BALOBA-1460 file (C-alpha; in Angstrom, 3 decimals):
// residues 269
<rec num="1" residu="m" x="92.180" y="49.868" z="-43.871"/>
<rec num="2" residu="v" x="90.817" y="48.220" z="-47.034"/>
<rec num="3" residu="m" x="93.546" y="47.010" z="-49.365"/>
<rec num="4" residu="p" x="93.177" y="46.599" z="-53.140"/>
<rec num="5" residu="q" x="92.702" y="42.995" z="-54.205"/>
<rec num="6" residu="a" x="94.525" y="43.277" z="-57.545"/>
<rec num="7" residu="q" x="91.448" y="42.279" z="-59.531"/>
<rec num="8" residu="s" x="92.934" y="43.396" z="-62.876"/>
<rec num="9" residu="t" x="93.010" y="40.763" z="-65.605"/>
<rec num="10" residu="g" x="95.606" y="42.672" z="-67.630"/>
<rec num="11" residu="e" x="93.016" y="43.181" z="-70.389"/>
<rec num="12" residu="t" x="93.078" y="46.768" z="-71.655"/>
<rec num="13" residu="i" x="89.565" y="48.217" z="-71.810"/>
<rec num="14" residu="v" x="90.491" y="51.913" z="-72.106"/>
<rec num="15" residu="q" x="93.307" y="52.858" z="-74.448"/>
<rec num="16" residu="v" x="94.306" y="56.508" z="-74.830"/>
<rec num="17" residu="r" x="96.840" y="57.242" z="-77.551"/>
<rec num="18" residu="n" x="98.597" y="60.495" z="-78.514"/>
<rec num="19" residu="l" x="95.900" y="62.589" z="-76.837"/>
<rec num="20" residu="t" x="96.294" y="66.345" z="-77.246"/>
<rec num="21" residu="n" x="94.026" y="68.855" z="-75.513"/>
<rec num="22" residu="r" x="94.476" y="72.548" z="-76.122"/>
<rec num="23" residu="f" x="92.523" y="75.579" z="-74.921"/>
<rec num="24" residu="g" x="93.514" y="78.604" z="-76.982"/>
<rec num="25" residu="s" x="97.291" y="78.795" z="-76.792"/>
<rec num="26" residu="h" x="97.441" y="76.634" z="-73.652"/>
<rec num="27" residu="t" x="98.264" y="72.967" z="-74.218"/>
<rec num="28" residu="v" x="97.068" y="70.741" z="-71.369"/>
<rec num="29" residu="h" x="97.967" y="67.344" z="-72.873"/>
<rec num="30" residu="e" x="100.357" y="66.617" z="-75.694"/>
<rec num="31" residu="r" x="100.520" y="63.101" z="-77.182"/>
<rec num="32" residu="l" x="99.443" y="61.550" z="-73.882"/>
<rec num="33" residu="n" x="99.177" y="57.746" z="-73.649"/>
<rec num="34" residu="l" x="97.429" y="55.680" z="-70.978"/>
<rec num="35" residu="d" x="95.896" y="52.219" z="-70.573"/>
<rec num="36" residu="v" x="93.240" y="51.181" z="-68.056"/>
<rec num="37" residu="y" x="92.907" y="47.469" z="-67.279"/>
<rec num="38" residu="r" x="89.715" y="45.569" z="-66.623"/>
<rec num="39" residu="g" x="88.930" y="45.179" z="-62.923"/>
<rec num="40" residu="e" x="91.535" y="47.613" z="-61.575"/>
<rec num="41" residu="v" x="91.223" y="50.779" z="-59.551"/>
<rec num="42" residu="l" x="93.478" y="53.277" z="-61.324"/>
<rec num="43" residu="g" x="94.308" y="56.471" z="-59.430"/>
<rec num="44" residu="v" x="95.235" y="59.545" z="-61.491"/>
<rec num="45" residu="v" x="97.266" y="62.250" z="-59.748"/>
<rec num="46" residu="g" x="99.285" y="65.304" z="-60.698"/>
<rec num="47" residu="g" x="99.908" y="68.896" z="-59.768"/>
<rec num="48" residu="s" x="97.385" y="71.674" z="-60.341"/>
<rec num="49" residu="g" x="96.851" y="72.359" z="-64.025"/>
<rec num="50" residu="t" x="98.061" y="68.974" z="-65.256"/>
<rec num="51" residu="g" x="94.625" y="68.186" z="-66.676"/>
<rec num="52" residu="k" x="93.414" y="65.289" z="-64.538"/>
<rec num="53" residu="s" x="89.745" y="66.167" z="-64.892"/>
<rec num="54" residu="v" x="90.231" y="67.130" z="-68.551"/>
<rec num="55" residu="l" x="91.617" y="63.651" z="-69.172"/>
<rec num="56" residu="l" x="88.590" y="62.063" z="-67.521"/>
<rec num="57" residu="r" x="86.246" y="64.249" z="-69.567"/>
<rec num="58" residu="s" x="88.100" y="63.344" z="-72.756"/>
<rec num="59" residu="i" x="87.692" y="59.636" z="-72.079"/>
<rec num="60" residu="v" x="83.959" y="59.814" z="-71.324"/>
<rec num="61" residu="g" x="83.263" y="62.040" z="-74.324"/>
<rec num="62" residu="l" x="82.623" y="65.403" z="-72.655"/>
<rec num="63" residu="q" x="85.791" y="66.968" z="-74.071"/>
<rec num="64" residu="t" x="86.805" y="66.583" z="-77.727"/>
<rec num="65" residu="p" x="90.595" y="66.467" z="-78.046"/>
<rec num="66" residu="v" x="92.539" y="68.269" z="-80.752"/>
<rec num="67" residu="e" x="94.329" y="65.046" z="-81.692"/>
<rec num="68" residu="g" x="94.615" y="61.448" z="-80.596"/>
<rec num="69" residu="s" x="92.307" y="58.513" z="-80.027"/>
<rec num="70" residu="v" x="90.303" y="56.985" z="-77.194"/>
<rec num="71" residu="h" x="89.351" y="53.328" z="-77.565"/>
<rec num="72" residu="i" x="86.996" y="51.768" z="-75.018"/>
<rec num="73" residu="f" x="86.193" y="48.059" z="-75.220"/>
<rec num="74" residu="g" x="88.062" y="48.148" z="-78.544"/>
<rec num="75" residu="q" x="85.789" y="50.812" z="-80.045"/>
<rec num="76" residu="d" x="86.966" y="54.228" z="-81.211"/>
<rec num="77" residu="m" x="84.976" y="56.745" z="-79.160"/>
<rec num="78" residu="l" x="85.850" y="59.691" z="-81.399"/>
<rec num="79" residu="s" x="84.829" y="58.260" z="-84.761"/>
<rec num="80" residu="m" x="81.747" y="56.135" z="-84.068"/>
<rec num="81" residu="p" x="78.253" y="57.313" z="-85.054"/>
<rec num="82" residu="p" x="76.317" y="59.217" z="-82.344"/>
<rec num="83" residu="a" x="73.768" y="56.425" z="-81.753"/>
<rec num="84" residu="q" x="76.499" y="53.816" z="-81.307"/>
<rec num="85" residu="r" x="78.466" y="56.148" z="-79.078"/>
<rec num="86" residu="s" x="75.399" y="56.751" z="-76.920"/>
<rec num="87" residu="q" x="75.037" y="53.012" z="-76.424"/>
<rec num="88" residu="l" x="78.677" y="52.727" z="-75.378"/>
<rec num="89" residu="e" x="78.361" y="55.642" z="-72.962"/>
<rec num="90" residu="r" x="75.617" y="53.764" z="-71.117"/>
<rec num="91" residu="r" x="78.397" y="51.463" z="-69.885"/>
<rec num="92" residu="f" x="80.008" y="54.409" z="-68.037"/>
<rec num="93" residu="g" x="79.109" y="55.682" z="-64.605"/>
<rec num="94" residu="v" x="80.445" y="59.163" z="-63.811"/>
<rec num="95" residu="l" x="80.654" y="60.875" z="-60.428"/>
<rec num="96" residu="f" x="81.596" y="64.535" z="-60.740"/>
<rec num="97" residu="q" x="83.548" y="66.368" z="-58.059"/>
<rec num="98" residu="r" x="80.596" y="68.299" z="-56.624"/>
<rec num="99" residu="g" x="78.032" y="65.598" z="-57.304"/>
<rec num="100" residu="a" x="76.232" y="67.559" z="-60.065"/>
<rec num="101" residu="l" x="72.841" y="66.522" z="-58.694"/>
<rec num="102" residu="f" x="69.768" y="68.393" z="-59.930"/>
<rec num="103" residu="s" x="68.773" y="70.618" z="-57.021"/>
<rec num="104" residu="s" x="65.088" y="70.646" z="-57.960"/>
<rec num="105" residu="l" x="64.816" y="66.833" z="-57.871"/>
<rec num="106" residu="t" x="64.816" y="64.471" z="-54.915"/>
<rec num="107" residu="v" x="67.593" y="61.904" z="-54.583"/>
<rec num="108" residu="t" x="65.270" y="59.207" z="-55.929"/>
<rec num="109" residu="e" x="64.333" y="61.384" z="-58.909"/>
<rec num="110" residu="n" x="67.998" y="62.153" z="-59.602"/>
<rec num="111" residu="v" x="68.893" y="58.456" z="-59.631"/>
<rec num="112" residu="a" x="65.808" y="57.493" z="-61.628"/>
<rec num="113" residu="m" x="66.412" y="60.047" z="-64.376"/>
<rec num="114" residu="p" x="68.971" y="58.020" z="-66.413"/>
<rec num="115" residu="l" x="66.755" y="54.952" z="-66.079"/>
<rec num="116" residu="i" x="63.857" y="56.874" z="-67.585"/>
<rec num="117" residu="e" x="65.850" y="58.736" z="-70.247"/>
<rec num="118" residu="h" x="68.280" y="56.031" z="-71.356"/>
<rec num="119" residu="a" x="66.704" y="52.723" z="-70.347"/>
<rec num="120" residu="g" x="63.151" y="53.740" z="-71.254"/>
<rec num="121" residu="l" x="61.639" y="52.664" z="-67.939"/>
<rec num="122" residu="g" x="58.387" y="54.045" z="-66.610"/>
<rec num="123" residu="r" x="58.621" y="56.312" z="-63.593"/>
<rec num="124" residu="a" x="57.381" y="53.725" z="-61.085"/>
<rec num="125" residu="d" x="59.859" y="51.053" z="-62.224"/>
<rec num="126" residu="a" x="62.684" y="53.585" z="-62.460"/>
<rec num="127" residu="e" x="62.079" y="54.849" z="-58.927"/>
<rec num="128" residu="h" x="61.891" y="51.285" z="-57.604"/>
<rec num="129" residu="l" x="65.310" y="50.519" z="-59.137"/>
<rec num="130" residu="a" x="66.588" y="53.883" z="-57.911"/>
<rec num="131" residu="g" x="65.783" y="52.796" z="-54.366"/>
<rec num="132" residu="m" x="67.971" y="49.736" z="-54.854"/>
<rec num="133" residu="k" x="70.862" y="51.876" z="-56.140"/>
<rec num="134" residu="i" x="70.461" y="54.279" z="-53.224"/>
<rec num="135" residu="a" x="70.786" y="51.353" z="-50.807"/>
<rec num="136" residu="l" x="73.776" y="50.028" z="-52.760"/>
<rec num="137" residu="a" x="75.490" y="53.387" z="-52.271"/>
<rec num="138" residu="g" x="75.032" y="53.080" z="-48.508"/>
<rec num="139" residu="l" x="72.270" y="55.632" z="-48.026"/>
<rec num="140" residu="p" x="69.195" y="55.011" z="-45.846"/>
<rec num="141" residu="a" x="65.894" y="54.572" z="-47.678"/>
<rec num="142" residu="e" x="64.548" y="57.867" z="-46.327"/>
<rec num="143" residu="a" x="67.308" y="59.764" z="-48.123"/>
<rec num="144" residu="g" x="65.480" y="59.107" z="-51.392"/>
<rec num="145" residu="a" x="62.802" y="61.684" z="-50.557"/>
<rec num="146" residu="q" x="65.298" y="64.416" z="-49.677"/>
<rec num="147" residu="y" x="66.558" y="67.212" z="-51.911"/>
<rec num="148" residu="p" x="70.313" y="67.781" z="-52.404"/>
<rec num="149" residu="a" x="70.252" y="71.005" z="-50.366"/>
<rec num="150" residu="s" x="69.338" y="69.043" z="-47.234"/>
<rec num="151" residu="l" x="72.125" y="66.481" z="-47.600"/>
<rec num="152" residu="s" x="75.558" y="66.450" z="-45.984"/>
<rec num="153" residu="g" x="78.647" y="66.390" z="-48.182"/>
<rec num="154" residu="g" x="79.084" y="62.675" z="-47.679"/>
<rec num="155" residu="m" x="75.443" y="61.976" z="-48.533"/>
<rec num="156" residu="i" x="75.720" y="64.041" z="-51.715"/>
<rec num="157" residu="k" x="78.694" y="61.924" z="-52.794"/>
<rec num="158" residu="r" x="76.761" y="58.725" z="-52.151"/>
<rec num="159" residu="a" x="73.662" y="60.023" z="-53.931"/>
<rec num="160" residu="a" x="75.802" y="60.939" z="-56.937"/>
<rec num="161" residu="l" x="77.390" y="57.486" z="-56.776"/>
<rec num="162" residu="a" x="73.931" y="55.884" z="-56.763"/>
<rec num="163" residu="r" x="73.100" y="57.821" z="-59.931"/>
<rec num="164" residu="a" x="76.413" y="56.780" z="-61.507"/>
<rec num="165" residu="l" x="75.464" y="53.149" z="-60.808"/>
<rec num="166" residu="a" x="71.936" y="53.500" z="-62.188"/>
<rec num="167" residu="l" x="72.593" y="51.879" z="-65.585"/>
<rec num="168" residu="d" x="74.813" y="49.085" z="-64.224"/>
<rec num="169" residu="p" x="78.041" y="50.471" z="-65.710"/>
<rec num="170" residu="a" x="81.158" y="48.466" z="-66.479"/>
<rec num="171" residu="i" x="83.475" y="51.427" z="-65.775"/>
<rec num="172" residu="l" x="83.133" y="53.931" z="-62.969"/>
<rec num="173" residu="f" x="84.755" y="57.342" z="-63.438"/>
<rec num="174" residu="l" x="85.237" y="59.278" z="-60.197"/>
<rec num="175" residu="d" x="86.455" y="62.884" z="-60.078"/>
<rec num="176" residu="e" x="87.809" y="63.758" z="-56.611"/>
<rec num="177" residu="p" x="85.216" y="61.572" z="-54.834"/>
<rec num="178" residu="t" x="86.517" y="62.235" z="-51.308"/>
<rec num="179" residu="a" x="87.171" y="65.983" z="-51.733"/>
<rec num="180" residu="g" x="85.537" y="67.931" z="-48.922"/>
<rec num="181" residu="l" x="84.869" y="64.874" z="-46.767"/>
<rec num="182" residu="d" x="86.254" y="64.434" z="-43.260"/>
<rec num="183" residu="p" x="88.744" y="61.555" z="-42.797"/>
<rec num="184" residu="i" x="86.098" y="59.179" z="-41.431"/>
<rec num="185" residu="g" x="83.699" y="59.912" z="-44.279"/>
<rec num="186" residu="a" x="86.480" y="59.641" z="-46.855"/>
<rec num="187" residu="g" x="87.617" y="56.319" z="-45.432"/>
<rec num="188" residu="a" x="84.072" y="54.951" z="-45.530"/>
<rec num="189" residu="f" x="83.694" y="56.064" z="-49.137"/>
<rec num="190" residu="d" x="86.971" y="54.355" z="-50.074"/>
<rec num="191" residu="e" x="85.734" y="51.122" z="-48.515"/>
<rec num="192" residu="l" x="82.480" y="51.415" z="-50.448"/>
<rec num="193" residu="i" x="84.312" y="51.794" z="-53.772"/>
<rec num="194" residu="v" x="86.359" y="48.641" z="-53.187"/>
<rec num="195" residu="t" x="83.269" y="46.719" z="-52.077"/>
<rec num="196" residu="l" x="81.377" y="47.759" z="-55.203"/>
<rec num="197" residu="r" x="84.336" y="47.021" z="-57.463"/>
<rec num="198" residu="d" x="84.623" y="43.497" z="-56.069"/>
<rec num="199" residu="a" x="80.872" y="42.805" z="-55.939"/>
<rec num="200" residu="l" x="79.958" y="44.241" z="-59.343"/>
<rec num="201" residu="g" x="83.153" y="43.556" z="-61.280"/>
<rec num="202" residu="l" x="83.722" y="47.249" z="-61.963"/>
<rec num="203" residu="t" x="86.755" y="48.966" z="-63.396"/>
<rec num="204" residu="v" x="87.425" y="52.285" z="-61.620"/>
<rec num="205" residu="f" x="89.153" y="55.379" z="-63.042"/>
<rec num="206" residu="l" x="89.757" y="57.680" z="-60.089"/>
<rec num="207" residu="v" x="91.039" y="61.265" z="-60.139"/>
<rec num="208" residu="t" x="92.178" y="62.234" z="-56.649"/>
<rec num="209" residu="h" x="94.523" y="64.284" z="-54.479"/>
<rec num="210" residu="d" x="93.861" y="62.054" z="-51.483"/>
<rec num="211" residu="l" x="96.975" y="60.089" z="-50.525"/>
<rec num="212" residu="d" x="94.994" y="57.842" z="-48.190"/>
<rec num="213" residu="t" x="92.751" y="56.867" z="-51.106"/>
<rec num="214" residu="l" x="95.759" y="56.085" z="-53.295"/>
<rec num="215" residu="y" x="97.373" y="53.862" z="-50.686"/>
<rec num="216" residu="t" x="94.123" y="52.263" z="-49.570"/>
<rec num="217" residu="i" x="92.310" y="51.231" z="-52.735"/>
<rec num="218" residu="c" x="94.356" y="51.837" z="-55.887"/>
<rec num="219" residu="d" x="95.958" y="48.944" z="-57.777"/>
<rec num="220" residu="r" x="97.939" y="51.332" z="-59.978"/>
<rec num="221" residu="v" x="98.632" y="55.057" z="-60.067"/>
<rec num="222" residu="a" x="99.209" y="57.288" z="-63.099"/>
<rec num="223" residu="v" x="101.048" y="60.589" z="-62.600"/>
<rec num="224" residu="l" x="100.386" y="63.456" z="-65.020"/>
<rec num="225" residu="s" x="103.269" y="65.851" z="-65.583"/>
<rec num="226" residu="n" x="104.506" y="68.047" z="-68.439"/>
<rec num="227" residu="r" x="101.344" y="67.354" z="-70.475"/>
<rec num="228" residu="q" x="101.864" y="63.575" z="-70.466"/>
<rec num="229" residu="v" x="101.710" y="60.506" z="-68.226"/>
<rec num="230" residu="l" x="105.036" y="60.579" z="-66.432"/>
<rec num="231" residu="v" x="104.647" y="57.099" z="-64.937"/>
<rec num="232" residu="a" x="101.857" y="54.551" z="-64.466"/>
<rec num="233" residu="g" x="102.268" y="51.514" z="-62.283"/>
<rec num="234" residu="p" x="102.003" y="50.058" z="-58.779"/>
<rec num="235" residu="l" x="102.702" y="52.461" z="-55.924"/>
<rec num="236" residu="d" x="106.168" y="51.116" z="-55.203"/>
<rec num="237" residu="v" x="107.178" y="51.846" z="-58.807"/>
<rec num="238" residu="v" x="105.599" y="55.295" z="-58.798"/>
<rec num="239" residu="e" x="107.132" y="56.238" z="-55.431"/>
<rec num="240" residu="s" x="110.629" y="55.534" z="-56.726"/>
<rec num="241" residu="t" x="110.283" y="57.685" z="-59.858"/>
<rec num="242" residu="d" x="113.058" y="60.261" z="-60.125"/>
<rec num="243" residu="d" x="110.910" y="63.375" z="-60.353"/>
<rec num="244" residu="s" x="110.802" y="66.287" z="-57.923"/>
<rec num="245" residu="w" x="106.984" y="66.510" z="-57.768"/>
<rec num="246" residu="v" x="106.634" y="62.752" z="-57.257"/>
<rec num="247" residu="q" x="109.229" y="62.777" z="-54.501"/>
<rec num="248" residu="d" x="107.654" y="65.743" z="-52.733"/>
<rec num="249" residu="y" x="104.149" y="64.304" z="-53.052"/>
<rec num="250" residu="f" x="104.781" y="60.708" z="-52.027"/>
<rec num="251" residu="h" x="107.660" y="61.259" z="-49.593"/>
<rec num="252" residu="g" x="106.447" y="64.384" z="-47.814"/>
<rec num="253" residu="p" x="104.938" y="64.121" z="-44.318"/>
<rec num="254" residu="r" x="101.449" y="63.116" z="-45.514"/>
<rec num="255" residu="g" x="102.817" y="60.669" z="-48.062"/>
<rec num="256" residu="r" x="105.029" y="59.015" z="-45.458"/>
<rec num="257" residu="a" x="102.067" y="58.710" z="-43.083"/>
<rec num="258" residu="a" x="99.857" y="57.119" z="-45.763"/>
<rec num="259" residu="s" x="102.652" y="54.759" z="-46.814"/>
<rec num="260" residu="h" x="103.288" y="53.739" z="-43.202"/>
<rec num="261" residu="a" x="99.581" y="53.046" z="-42.664"/>
<rec num="262" residu="r" x="99.548" y="50.869" z="-45.783"/>
<rec num="263" residu="r" x="102.576" y="48.856" z="-44.614"/>
<rec num="264" residu="r" x="100.953" y="48.310" z="-41.228"/>
<rec num="265" residu="a" x="97.741" y="47.120" z="-42.886"/>
<rec num="266" residu="l" x="99.699" y="44.686" z="-45.051"/>
<rec num="267" residu="e" x="101.515" y="43.333" z="-42.001"/>
<rec num="268" residu="i" x="98.231" y="42.807" z="-40.153"/>
<rec num="269" residu="k" x="96.698" y="41.160" z="-43.184"/>
């Protein structure tokens, strides 16, 4: 089991303040606050309908909140001019839950696309760099010529990760990255995320339901509940929170198993 290395410097690079998201009469977030620190892997959890993915989309600029602010690297995402915002967004890498690869493009073409569109590279240079990103994501070179329909679930996740890494981001946003993977594949993906975080100096914002992922790679965990962040902190702090959902989630059979595995890994280490 890979254990987080507590790479965080304590420097806040994402600051969400008083965020409110509303769809019709349904309020998903109301005056939500959250900080993300440089170099950490932050896991975001919560029950169904608590707006985990909506929060991620709000931070990366795909969802415009009703109220509140999102500052990234000290810059106000919601008020900056479009050209400046586009430049800032190049520092994000986003992996969506189902990969969101273009089915009509090969893996290499999918990864090369942001290099062509946003970095202005020619196709040959972009595809050469794409090959490097594909290898970085742990895929064999021959995967580059394949189309998404021919890939396994785990390969789709890695191809989408390669695309997320294309522009050398500072922050990696992952939405349910191990969903649909078998335990071996999920464990391998977790190890890859930690390896990339340490090697590339990434900050990782991770939406997940996977308890093994939380206990294996996350430095801190934020729990969404009642339209806000109920608690954000190290796992031992979160586990002890007096909340029925938290207690059921972290102290149920699966939570106890993941916690036990983490303690064993710490003892071995």
